[in-house]
DOGU-9353 format. One line per field, with one value per residue: residue number from 1; residue in one letter; x, y, z of N, C-alpha, C, O in turn. Coordinates in nm, 2 decimals. Layout:
<atoms>
i NUM; ...
aa A; ...
n_east X; ...
n_north Y; ...
n_up Z; ...
ca_east X; ...
ca_north Y; ...
ca_up Z; ...
c_east X; ...
c_north Y; ...
c_up Z; ...
o_east X; ...
o_north Y; ...
o_up Z; ...
</atoms>
This chain:
<atoms>
i 1; 2; 3; 4; 5; 6; 7; 8; 9; 10; 11; 12; 13; 14; 15; 16; 17; 18; 19; 20; 21; 22; 23; 24; 25; 26; 27; 28; 29; 30; 31; 32; 33; 34; 35; 36; 37; 38; 39; 40; 41; 42; 43; 44; 45; 46; 47; 48; 49; 50; 51; 52; 53; 54; 55; 56; 57; 58; 59; 60; 61; 62; 63; 64; 65; 66; 67; 68; 69; 70; 71; 72; 73; 74; 75; 76; 77; 78; 79; 80; 81; 82; 83; 84; 85; 86; 87; 88; 89; 90; 91; 92; 93; 94; 95; 96; 97; 98; 99; 100; 101; 102; 103; 104; 105; 106; 107; 108; 109; 110; 111; 112; 113; 114; 115; 116; 117; 118; 119; 120; 121; 122; 123; 124; 125; 126; 127; 128; 129; 130; 131; 132; 133; 134; 135; 136; 137; 138; 139; 140; 141; 142; 143; 144; 145; 146; 147; 148; 149; 150; 151; 152; 153; 154; 155; 156; 157; 158; 159; 160; 161; 162; 163; 164; 165; 166; 167; 168; 169; 170; 171; 172; 173; 174; 175; 176; 177; 178; 179; 180; 181; 182; 183; 184; 185; 186
aa E; G; C; I; N; I; T; D; T; S; L; S; L; L; S; G; G; I; N; G; S; C; C; S; S; L; Q; E; I; D; L; S; G; C; V; H; I; T; D; R; G; I; Q; D; L; V; S; N; C; K; H; L; K; V; I; S; I; A; R; C; K; R; L; T; D; Q; S; L; Q; S; I; A; R; H; L; P; C; I; I; E; E; I; N; V; S; R; C; S; R; I; T; D; E; G; I; K; V; L; A; S; A; A; T; F; H; I; H; F; L; D; I; S; F; C; K; N; I; S; L; S; A; I; V; Q; V; A; K; K; C; R; E; L; K; M; F; L; A; G; P; F; E; S; T; E; E; E; K; E; K; E; E; K; K; K; A; P; K; Q; S; Y; V; R; D; R; S; K; D; F; Y; C; E; V; V; R; L; L; P; D; C; E; V; V; L; N; G; L
n_east 3.47; 3.73; 3.90; 4.21; 4.40; 4.40; 4.56; 4.77; 4.83; 4.64; 4.42; 4.50; 4.49; 4.22; 4.10; 4.23; 4.30; 4.38; 4.33; 4.27; 4.01; 3.89; 3.69; 3.57; 3.31; 3.24; 3.07; 3.04; 3.25; 3.37; 3.63; 3.71; 3.90; 4.12; 4.42; 4.66; 4.64; 4.76; 4.83; 4.86; 4.73; 4.46; 4.49; 4.53; 4.30; 4.06; 4.14; 4.10; 3.85; 3.60; 3.32; 3.27; 3.07; 3.04; 3.27; 3.44; 3.67; 3.74; 3.91; 4.16; 4.48; 4.72; 4.65; 4.67; 4.64; 4.68; 4.53; 4.26; 4.30; 4.33; 4.08; 3.94; 4.04; 3.99; 3.72; 3.53; 3.26; 3.12; 3.14; 2.95; 2.92; 3.14; 3.35; 3.60; 3.65; 3.84; 4.09; 4.39; 4.58; 4.47; 4.43; 4.34; 4.42; 4.36; 4.10; 4.01; 4.08; 3.93; 3.67; 3.67; 3.67; 3.58; 3.31; 3.16; 2.95; 2.88; 2.69; 2.70; 2.94; 3.17; 3.40; 3.48; 3.67; 3.88; 4.19; 4.35; 4.21; 4.08; 3.84; 3.81; 3.84; 3.59; 3.42; 3.48; 3.41; 3.13; 3.08; 3.13; 3.03; 2.76; 2.54; 2.52; 2.37; 2.41; 2.65; 2.93; 3.15; 3.45; 3.57; 3.72; 4.04; 4.22; 4.37; 4.71; 4.68; 4.45; 4.51; 4.70; 4.55; 4.37; 4.57; 4.62; 4.37; 4.34; 4.15; 3.98; 4.09; 3.91; 3.65; 3.68; 3.73; 3.48; 3.30; 3.39; 3.35; 3.08; 3.01; 3.11; 2.94; 2.70; 2.73; 2.79; 2.55; 2.40; 2.49; 2.44; 2.14; 1.96; 2.08; 2.18; 2.37; 2.63; 2.84; 3.09; 3.18; 3.10
n_north 2.57; 2.36; 2.47; 2.44; 2.65; 2.86; 3.04; 3.15; 3.40; 3.49; 3.49; 3.69; 3.92; 3.91; 3.95; 4.19; 4.36; 4.64; 4.88; 4.78; 4.72; 4.54; 4.30; 4.35; 4.31; 4.06; 3.74; 3.48; 3.18; 2.95; 2.73; 2.48; 2.20; 2.34; 2.32; 2.46; 2.66; 2.82; 2.85; 3.12; 3.26; 3.22; 3.36; 3.63; 3.65; 3.61; 3.82; 4.04; 4.02; 4.10; 4.03; 3.75; 3.48; 3.22; 2.97; 2.74; 2.52; 2.26; 1.97; 2.10; 2.05; 2.19; 2.35; 2.43; 2.39; 2.67; 2.80; 2.78; 2.90; 3.17; 3.21; 3.18; 3.40; 3.64; 3.62; 3.57; 3.65; 3.66; 3.43; 3.17; 2.91; 2.64; 2.43; 2.20; 1.95; 1.66; 1.78; 1.72; 1.81; 1.95; 1.96; 1.85; 2.06; 2.31; 2.28; 2.30; 2.55; 2.69; 2.60; 2.72; 3.02; 3.31; 3.43; 3.25; 3.17; 2.97; 2.76; 2.54; 2.27; 2.11; 1.85; 1.62; 1.32; 1.42; 1.32; 1.36; 1.44; 1.40; 1.21; 1.36; 1.62; 1.66; 1.64; 1.86; 2.06; 2.02; 2.10; 2.38; 2.50; 2.56; 2.66; 2.51; 2.35; 2.16; 1.91; 1.74; 1.47; 1.26; 0.95; 0.80; 0.76; 0.55; 0.66; 0.68; 0.60; 0.48; 0.25; 0.12; 0.01; -0.15; -0.34; -0.46; -0.55; -0.72; -0.68; -0.65; -0.40; -0.23; -0.27; -0.19; 0.09; 0.15; 0.11; 0.32; 0.53; 0.54; 0.58; 0.85; 0.97; 0.95; 1.14; 1.38; 1.41; 1.44; 1.68; 1.86; 1.90; 2.01; 1.98; 1.84; 1.55; 1.38; 1.12; 0.99; 0.66; 0.50
n_up -5.69; -5.64; -5.83; -5.94; -6.01; -5.84; -5.61; -5.33; -5.39; -5.56; -5.37; -5.20; -5.38; -5.44; -5.19; -5.10; -5.32; -5.52; -5.38; -5.14; -5.07; -5.24; -5.22; -4.99; -4.89; -4.93; -4.85; -4.86; -4.96; -5.17; -5.15; -5.20; -5.27; -5.37; -5.42; -5.41; -5.23; -4.91; -4.57; -4.54; -4.75; -4.67; -4.42; -4.54; -4.67; -4.45; -4.30; -4.43; -4.55; -4.39; -4.35; -4.41; -4.40; -4.45; -4.54; -4.73; -4.73; -4.80; -4.86; -4.91; -4.91; -4.80; -4.59; -4.25; -3.90; -3.86; -4.03; -3.93; -3.68; -3.79; -3.89; -3.64; -3.51; -3.67; -3.75; -3.53; -3.45; -3.69; -3.87; -3.98; -4.13; -4.18; -4.37; -4.34; -4.43; -4.50; -4.49; -4.44; -4.28; -4.07; -3.71; -3.37; -3.21; -3.37; -3.43; -3.16; -3.09; -3.27; -3.19; -2.92; -2.98; -2.86; -2.90; -3.07; -3.32; -3.48; -3.72; -3.90; -3.92; -4.08; -4.02; -4.12; -4.22; -4.15; -4.08; -3.84; -3.63; -3.32; -3.09; -2.85; -2.93; -3.07; -2.88; -2.74; -2.93; -2.93; -2.67; -2.67; -2.90; -2.91; -3.06; -3.30; -3.57; -3.76; -3.78; -3.89; -3.87; -3.80; -3.97; -3.71; -3.57; -3.35; -3.06; -2.89; -2.64; -2.64; -2.80; -2.66; -2.45; -2.60; -2.67; -2.41; -2.35; -2.56; -2.75; -3.07; -3.27; -3.43; -3.33; -3.06; -3.11; -3.25; -3.03; -2.84; -3.01; -3.04; -2.78; -2.75; -2.94; -2.84; -2.61; -2.77; -2.89; -2.68; -2.59; -2.79; -2.83; -3.03; -3.27; -3.59; -3.59; -3.75; -3.73; -3.91; -3.99; -3.79
ca_east 3.52; 3.83; 4.00; 4.36; 4.49; 4.39; 4.70; 4.77; 4.85; 4.49; 4.33; 4.54; 4.44; 4.08; 4.07; 4.29; 4.28; 4.47; 4.31; 4.27; 3.88; 3.83; 3.60; 3.55; 3.18; 3.24; 3.02; 3.06; 3.36; 3.42; 3.77; 3.71; 4.00; 4.21; 4.53; 4.77; 4.63; 4.82; 4.75; 4.90; 4.62; 4.35; 4.52; 4.48; 4.13; 4.01; 4.17; 4.06; 3.70; 3.53; 3.20; 3.27; 2.98; 3.05; 3.39; 3.47; 3.82; 3.77; 4.03; 4.30; 4.57; 4.82; 4.62; 4.71; 4.58; 4.72; 4.41; 4.16; 4.34; 4.31; 3.94; 3.88; 4.08; 3.92; 3.57; 3.44; 3.12; 3.05; 3.14; 2.82; 2.94; 3.29; 3.39; 3.73; 3.67; 3.94; 4.21; 4.47; 4.68; 4.41; 4.44; 4.27; 4.46; 4.29; 3.95; 3.97; 4.08; 3.80; 3.56; 3.67; 3.68; 3.49; 3.17; 3.15; 2.81; 2.87; 2.58; 2.74; 3.08; 3.22; 3.54; 3.47; 3.76; 4.02; 4.26; 4.43; 4.10; 4.03; 3.72; 3.80; 3.81; 3.47; 3.33; 3.51; 3.31; 2.99; 3.05; 3.14; 2.96; 2.61; 2.44; 2.55; 2.26; 2.45; 2.78; 2.97; 3.29; 3.48; 3.58; 3.82; 4.16; 4.27; 4.49; 4.80; 4.64; 4.34; 4.58; 4.76; 4.43; 4.34; 4.66; 4.60; 4.24; 4.34; 4.02; 4.00; 4.10; 3.78; 3.54; 3.70; 3.72; 3.36; 3.26; 3.44; 3.30; 2.95; 3.00; 3.13; 2.85; 2.59; 2.76; 2.80; 2.40; 2.32; 2.54; 2.38; 2.00; 1.90; 2.18; 2.18; 2.50; 2.67; 2.98; 3.12; 3.25; 3.03
ca_north 2.46; 2.28; 2.53; 2.43; 2.76; 2.94; 3.04; 3.25; 3.54; 3.51; 3.52; 3.82; 4.02; 3.91; 4.01; 4.31; 4.43; 4.74; 4.97; 4.73; 4.69; 4.47; 4.22; 4.35; 4.28; 3.92; 3.68; 3.33; 3.15; 2.81; 2.71; 2.33; 2.15; 2.45; 2.26; 2.55; 2.77; 2.80; 2.95; 3.27; 3.29; 3.21; 3.47; 3.73; 3.65; 3.63; 3.95; 4.15; 4.01; 4.09; 3.99; 3.62; 3.41; 3.09; 2.95; 2.60; 2.49; 2.12; 1.91; 2.19; 1.97; 2.26; 2.42; 2.36; 2.48; 2.82; 2.88; 2.79; 3.00; 3.29; 3.23; 3.22; 3.53; 3.75; 3.64; 3.51; 3.70; 3.65; 3.31; 3.07; 2.78; 2.61; 2.30; 2.17; 1.80; 1.59; 1.86; 1.62; 1.87; 2.01; 1.87; 1.88; 2.21; 2.40; 2.25; 2.34; 2.72; 2.73; 2.61; 2.83; 3.16; 3.37; 3.46; 3.21; 3.16; 2.85; 2.67; 2.41; 2.26; 1.97; 1.83; 1.46; 1.27; 1.49; 1.21; 1.39; 1.49; 1.27; 1.22; 1.46; 1.74; 1.65; 1.66; 2.02; 2.14; 2.00; 2.18; 2.52; 2.56; 2.52; 2.70; 2.43; 2.28; 2.04; 1.87; 1.63; 1.44; 1.13; 0.85; 0.81; 0.67; 0.52; 0.75; 0.58; 0.55; 0.37; 0.14; 0.05; -0.03; -0.24; -0.45; -0.51; -0.61; -0.80; -0.66; -0.63; -0.27; -0.18; -0.30; -0.09; 0.22; 0.16; 0.13; 0.44; 0.63; 0.53; 0.65; 0.99; 1.01; 0.97; 1.23; 1.47; 1.43; 1.49; 1.82; 1.92; 1.84; 2.07; 1.96; 1.70; 1.52; 1.28; 1.09; 0.90; 0.56; 0.44
ca_up -5.62; -5.73; -5.93; -5.92; -6.06; -5.73; -5.52; -5.20; -5.45; -5.59; -5.24; -5.16; -5.48; -5.42; -5.07; -5.07; -5.42; -5.50; -5.29; -5.00; -5.05; -5.35; -5.19; -4.85; -4.85; -4.97; -4.75; -4.89; -5.05; -5.17; -5.23; -5.21; -5.38; -5.42; -5.36; -5.40; -5.13; -4.80; -4.44; -4.58; -4.84; -4.57; -4.34; -4.60; -4.70; -4.34; -4.22; -4.51; -4.58; -4.25; -4.36; -4.44; -4.31; -4.51; -4.59; -4.74; -4.75; -4.81; -4.96; -4.92; -4.83; -4.76; -4.48; -4.13; -3.76; -3.86; -4.11; -3.81; -3.59; -3.85; -3.88; -3.49; -3.46; -3.75; -3.78; -3.45; -3.44; -3.81; -3.93; -3.96; -4.18; -4.21; -4.41; -4.35; -4.45; -4.59; -4.47; -4.36; -4.18; -3.94; -3.61; -3.25; -3.18; -3.48; -3.40; -3.03; -3.10; -3.34; -3.09; -2.81; -3.00; -2.75; -2.94; -3.21; -3.38; -3.60; -3.72; -3.98; -3.91; -4.12; -4.01; -4.14; -4.29; -4.10; -4.01; -3.71; -3.52; -3.22; -3.03; -2.76; -3.00; -3.12; -2.76; -2.72; -3.03; -2.88; -2.55; -2.69; -3.01; -2.86; -3.17; -3.41; -3.63; -3.85; -3.76; -3.95; -3.83; -3.83; -3.89; -3.61; -3.55; -3.21; -2.98; -2.85; -2.52; -2.67; -2.87; -2.54; -2.38; -2.70; -2.66; -2.30; -2.36; -2.69; -2.82; -3.20; -3.29; -3.51; -3.25; -2.94; -3.16; -3.26; -2.91; -2.80; -3.09; -3.01; -2.64; -2.77; -3.04; -2.75; -2.54; -2.85; -2.91; -2.55; -2.56; -2.89; -2.88; -3.16; -3.38; -3.66; -3.58; -3.84; -3.71; -4.00; -3.97; -3.69
c_east 3.62; 3.91; 4.13; 4.45; 4.48; 4.50; 4.68; 4.76; 4.71; 4.41; 4.37; 4.49; 4.30; 4.03; 4.11; 4.27; 4.40; 4.47; 4.26; 4.10; 3.80; 3.71; 3.56; 3.42; 3.14; 3.17; 3.03; 3.18; 3.38; 3.54; 3.80; 3.81; 4.10; 4.34; 4.65; 4.76; 4.70; 4.76; 4.78; 4.78; 4.49; 4.38; 4.47; 4.34; 4.06; 4.02; 4.12; 3.90; 3.63; 3.39; 3.16; 3.17; 3.01; 3.18; 3.40; 3.61; 3.86; 3.86; 4.15; 4.40; 4.68; 4.79; 4.64; 4.60; 4.56; 4.57; 4.27; 4.19; 4.30; 4.17; 3.88; 3.92; 4.00; 3.78; 3.51; 3.31; 3.05; 3.03; 3.01; 2.85; 3.09; 3.29; 3.53; 3.75; 3.76; 4.08; 4.31; 4.57; 4.62; 4.41; 4.33; 4.30; 4.37; 4.14; 3.91; 3.99; 3.97; 3.68; 3.55; 3.68; 3.57; 3.34; 3.12; 3.01; 2.79; 2.75; 2.61; 2.89; 3.09; 3.37; 3.58; 3.61; 3.90; 4.10; 4.34; 4.34; 4.05; 3.89; 3.69; 3.79; 3.67; 3.38; 3.36; 3.42; 3.18; 2.97; 3.06; 3.07; 2.81; 2.51; 2.45; 2.41; 2.30; 2.61; 2.82; 3.12; 3.30; 3.53; 3.71; 3.92; 4.17; 4.38; 4.59; 4.75; 4.54; 4.40; 4.65; 4.67; 4.38; 4.42; 4.66; 4.47; 4.24; 4.21; 4.05; 3.99; 3.95; 3.68; 3.54; 3.67; 3.57; 3.27; 3.27; 3.36; 3.13; 2.92; 3.01; 3.00; 2.73; 2.61; 2.75; 2.64; 2.34; 2.35; 2.48; 2.25; 1.94; 1.99; 2.17; 2.34; 2.54; 2.83; 3.02; 3.20; 3.19; 2.94
c_north 2.39; 2.36; 2.54; 2.54; 2.87; 2.94; 3.14; 3.40; 3.59; 3.57; 3.65; 3.92; 4.03; 3.98; 4.15; 4.42; 4.54; 4.85; 4.91; 4.69; 4.60; 4.39; 4.20; 4.30; 4.13; 3.83; 3.52; 3.32; 3.02; 2.77; 2.55; 2.29; 2.23; 2.42; 2.34; 2.64; 2.71; 2.88; 3.07; 3.32; 3.31; 3.33; 3.60; 3.75; 3.69; 3.77; 4.06; 4.15; 3.99; 4.05; 3.83; 3.55; 3.26; 3.06; 2.78; 2.59; 2.34; 2.07; 2.01; 2.14; 2.04; 2.31; 2.34; 2.43; 2.62; 2.89; 2.89; 2.87; 3.15; 3.32; 3.26; 3.36; 3.64; 3.75; 3.55; 3.53; 3.67; 3.50; 3.22; 2.93; 2.75; 2.45; 2.29; 2.02; 1.77; 1.70; 1.81; 1.68; 1.95; 1.92; 1.90; 2.03; 2.32; 2.39; 2.31; 2.50; 2.74; 2.72; 2.68; 2.97; 3.22; 3.38; 3.38; 3.13; 3.07; 2.79; 2.54; 2.41; 2.12; 1.94; 1.68; 1.43; 1.35; 1.40; 1.25; 1.45; 1.37; 1.31; 1.32; 1.60; 1.75; 1.70; 1.80; 2.09; 2.12; 2.09; 2.33; 2.57; 2.51; 2.57; 2.60; 2.35; 2.16; 2.04; 1.74; 1.61; 1.30; 1.09; 0.87; 0.73; 0.65; 0.59; 0.65; 0.54; 0.44; 0.24; 0.05; -0.03; -0.16; -0.37; -0.52; -0.61; -0.73; -0.80; -0.62; -0.45; -0.18; -0.18; -0.18; 0.07; 0.26; 0.19; 0.27; 0.55; 0.64; 0.60; 0.81; 1.03; 1.03; 1.11; 1.36; 1.51; 1.48; 1.64; 1.92; 1.86; 1.88; 2.08; 1.83; 1.66; 1.38; 1.25; 0.96; 0.77; 0.47; 0.32
c_up -5.72; -5.84; -5.87; -5.95; -5.93; -5.63; -5.39; -5.29; -5.50; -5.48; -5.22; -5.25; -5.45; -5.29; -5.03; -5.19; -5.42; -5.41; -5.14; -4.99; -5.16; -5.32; -5.06; -4.80; -4.87; -4.84; -4.76; -5.01; -5.05; -5.24; -5.21; -5.30; -5.42; -5.38; -5.36; -5.30; -5.00; -4.67; -4.46; -4.64; -4.73; -4.47; -4.42; -4.63; -4.58; -4.27; -4.31; -4.55; -4.46; -4.23; -4.41; -4.36; -4.33; -4.58; -4.61; -4.81; -4.76; -4.89; -5.00; -4.85; -4.79; -4.63; -4.36; -4.01; -3.78; -3.93; -4.00; -3.72; -3.65; -3.85; -3.76; -3.48; -3.54; -3.76; -3.67; -3.42; -3.56; -3.87; -3.89; -4.00; -4.21; -4.24; -4.45; -4.37; -4.55; -4.60; -4.38; -4.27; -4.05; -3.84; -3.47; -3.20; -3.25; -3.42; -3.25; -3.02; -3.17; -3.25; -2.98; -2.85; -2.92; -2.79; -3.06; -3.21; -3.49; -3.59; -3.81; -3.97; -3.98; -4.13; -4.02; -4.24; -4.27; -4.04; -3.88; -3.61; -3.42; -3.16; -2.94; -2.82; -3.04; -2.99; -2.73; -2.80; -2.97; -2.77; -2.58; -2.80; -2.99; -2.98; -3.31; -3.46; -3.72; -3.81; -3.81; -3.91; -3.84; -3.97; -3.82; -3.59; -3.40; -3.17; -2.94; -2.74; -2.55; -2.73; -2.77; -2.47; -2.46; -2.68; -2.53; -2.31; -2.46; -2.75; -2.97; -3.21; -3.34; -3.39; -3.12; -3.00; -3.18; -3.13; -2.86; -2.87; -3.07; -2.86; -2.68; -2.87; -2.93; -2.67; -2.62; -2.87; -2.79; -2.53; -2.66; -2.94; -2.98; -3.29; -3.45; -3.65; -3.68; -3.79; -3.79; -3.94; -3.86; -3.76
o_east 3.60; 3.97; 4.16; 4.57; 4.56; 4.53; 4.57; 4.69; 4.67; 4.35; 4.28; 4.46; 4.26; 3.93; 4.04; 4.24; 4.49; 4.57; 4.24; 4.07; 3.67; 3.61; 3.52; 3.40; 3.04; 3.23; 3.02; 3.21; 3.42; 3.55; 3.92; 3.81; 4.17; 4.39; 4.74; 4.86; 4.70; 4.67; 4.73; 4.72; 4.43; 4.28; 4.38; 4.28; 4.00; 3.94; 4.09; 3.84; 3.59; 3.34; 3.05; 3.20; 3.00; 3.19; 3.38; 3.65; 3.97; 3.90; 4.22; 4.43; 4.76; 4.88; 4.62; 4.51; 4.47; 4.52; 4.19; 4.09; 4.25; 4.12; 3.79; 3.83; 3.94; 3.71; 3.43; 3.24; 2.93; 2.92; 2.97; 2.82; 3.16; 3.25; 3.58; 3.86; 3.78; 4.15; 4.31; 4.64; 4.68; 4.40; 4.23; 4.21; 4.31; 4.08; 3.79; 3.92; 3.89; 3.60; 3.44; 3.71; 3.46; 3.25; 3.04; 2.97; 2.71; 2.69; 2.53; 2.97; 3.03; 3.44; 3.66; 3.65; 3.99; 4.08; 4.39; 4.39; 3.99; 3.83; 3.58; 3.73; 3.63; 3.29; 3.27; 3.37; 3.11; 2.87; 2.99; 3.04; 2.76; 2.39; 2.38; 2.34; 2.23; 2.68; 2.76; 3.20; 3.21; 3.55; 3.79; 3.90; 4.13; 4.48; 4.55; 4.77; 4.54; 4.34; 4.65; 4.70; 4.36; 4.36; 4.70; 4.48; 4.16; 4.17; 4.16; 3.90; 3.90; 3.62; 3.45; 3.60; 3.53; 3.19; 3.17; 3.32; 3.08; 2.81; 2.92; 2.97; 2.66; 2.52; 2.70; 2.61; 2.24; 2.27; 2.46; 2.23; 1.86; 1.98; 2.16; 2.42; 2.47; 2.92; 2.99; 3.28; 3.24; 2.87
o_north 2.37; 2.29; 2.61; 2.52; 2.97; 2.84; 3.20; 3.49; 3.70; 3.67; 3.74; 4.03; 4.14; 4.06; 4.21; 4.54; 4.54; 4.90; 4.98; 4.62; 4.58; 4.42; 4.10; 4.26; 4.07; 3.84; 3.45; 3.40; 2.96; 2.78; 2.52; 2.34; 2.18; 2.50; 2.29; 2.70; 2.59; 2.96; 3.15; 3.41; 3.42; 3.40; 3.67; 3.85; 3.79; 3.82; 4.17; 4.25; 3.88; 4.03; 3.79; 3.55; 3.18; 3.11; 2.71; 2.63; 2.29; 2.13; 1.99; 2.18; 1.96; 2.33; 2.22; 2.50; 2.69; 2.99; 2.98; 2.93; 3.23; 3.43; 3.34; 3.43; 3.73; 3.85; 3.47; 3.44; 3.66; 3.46; 3.20; 2.83; 2.84; 2.36; 2.34; 1.97; 1.83; 1.70; 1.85; 1.61; 2.01; 1.80; 1.98; 2.10; 2.41; 2.48; 2.35; 2.57; 2.83; 2.82; 2.72; 3.05; 3.16; 3.34; 3.43; 3.05; 3.08; 2.77; 2.45; 2.51; 2.02; 1.98; 1.62; 1.52; 1.35; 1.39; 1.15; 1.51; 1.27; 1.41; 1.38; 1.69; 1.86; 1.78; 1.87; 2.19; 2.22; 2.15; 2.40; 2.69; 2.42; 2.53; 2.62; 2.28; 2.06; 2.14; 1.64; 1.70; 1.22; 1.17; 0.94; 0.61; 0.75; 0.59; 0.54; 0.42; 0.33; 0.14; -0.07; -0.15; -0.26; -0.48; -0.64; -0.73; -0.82; -0.90; -0.55; -0.38; -0.09; -0.08; -0.11; 0.15; 0.36; 0.28; 0.34; 0.64; 0.75; 0.67; 0.88; 1.15; 1.14; 1.18; 1.46; 1.63; 1.55; 1.72; 2.03; 1.79; 1.80; 2.15; 1.72; 1.74; 1.29; 1.33; 0.85; 0.79; 0.35; 0.24
o_up -5.84; -5.93; -5.78; -5.93; -5.94; -5.58; -5.37; -5.25; -5.49; -5.49; -5.21; -5.20; -5.43; -5.29; -4.96; -5.18; -5.34; -5.36; -5.04; -4.89; -5.17; -5.38; -5.01; -4.68; -4.83; -4.73; -4.65; -5.10; -4.95; -5.36; -5.19; -5.41; -5.51; -5.29; -5.29; -5.28; -4.97; -4.67; -4.38; -4.59; -4.72; -4.43; -4.37; -4.61; -4.58; -4.20; -4.26; -4.58; -4.43; -4.12; -4.44; -4.24; -4.24; -4.69; -4.52; -4.91; -4.74; -4.99; -5.10; -4.74; -4.73; -4.54; -4.35; -4.03; -3.74; -3.89; -4.00; -3.67; -3.58; -3.82; -3.75; -3.43; -3.47; -3.77; -3.70; -3.38; -3.55; -3.91; -3.78; -3.94; -4.27; -4.16; -4.55; -4.33; -4.66; -4.70; -4.26; -4.19; -3.96; -3.87; -3.49; -3.16; -3.19; -3.38; -3.23; -2.95; -3.12; -3.24; -2.94; -2.76; -2.93; -2.72; -3.14; -3.13; -3.58; -3.48; -3.80; -4.01; -3.93; -4.21; -3.96; -4.32; -4.35; -3.91; -3.81; -3.51; -3.45; -3.19; -2.93; -2.76; -3.05; -3.00; -2.69; -2.76; -2.97; -2.75; -2.51; -2.79; -3.06; -2.98; -3.41; -3.38; -3.74; -3.82; -3.78; -3.92; -3.87; -4.06; -3.86; -3.59; -3.33; -3.24; -2.96; -2.73; -2.49; -2.71; -2.78; -2.44; -2.41; -2.68; -2.52; -2.27; -2.45; -2.81; -3.00; -3.16; -3.28; -3.37; -3.09; -2.94; -3.14; -3.13; -2.83; -2.81; -3.08; -2.84; -2.64; -2.86; -2.94; -2.65; -2.56; -2.87; -2.78; -2.47; -2.63; -3.04; -3.04; -3.39; -3.39; -3.69; -3.67; -3.80; -3.75; -3.85; -3.84; -3.69
</atoms>
């Protein structure tokens, strides 16, 4: 965790090696805080390490939705735990692709402090990832539509977002009755 010297080249060598099978049986990897890896590195990793069950890419500031698309494409039946917390370039698009992967069996998902993820993506996860046991998300920002409603109502921004968040929290808990749900910022 937090090794700043790990790069895309490191991941390519780790996952492919010289003969293409260096770590093909790798099941868990924690790349949290590895600030030099990009979507290309994650693509190489997940396309070659077909047995990955746990991947943590928290605080990897260069990763985008493409990394989640690669995970969904290459590991839809295998992956059980994903941590993308504090990945500032992850958006609703990536989360929705991840949640919609055909046979997704994820048990743990941490998308907390990803500033570009809205409440609607959270509900999408709750509807699609029915086997979740632990789900961490939030805090949430107001969407442009919500900001316009706030202006019309002249309601304080924080209380409106908090009220909307609580409504979504109740919806997520209803959709995932066997899951521990933590929505930060409520």
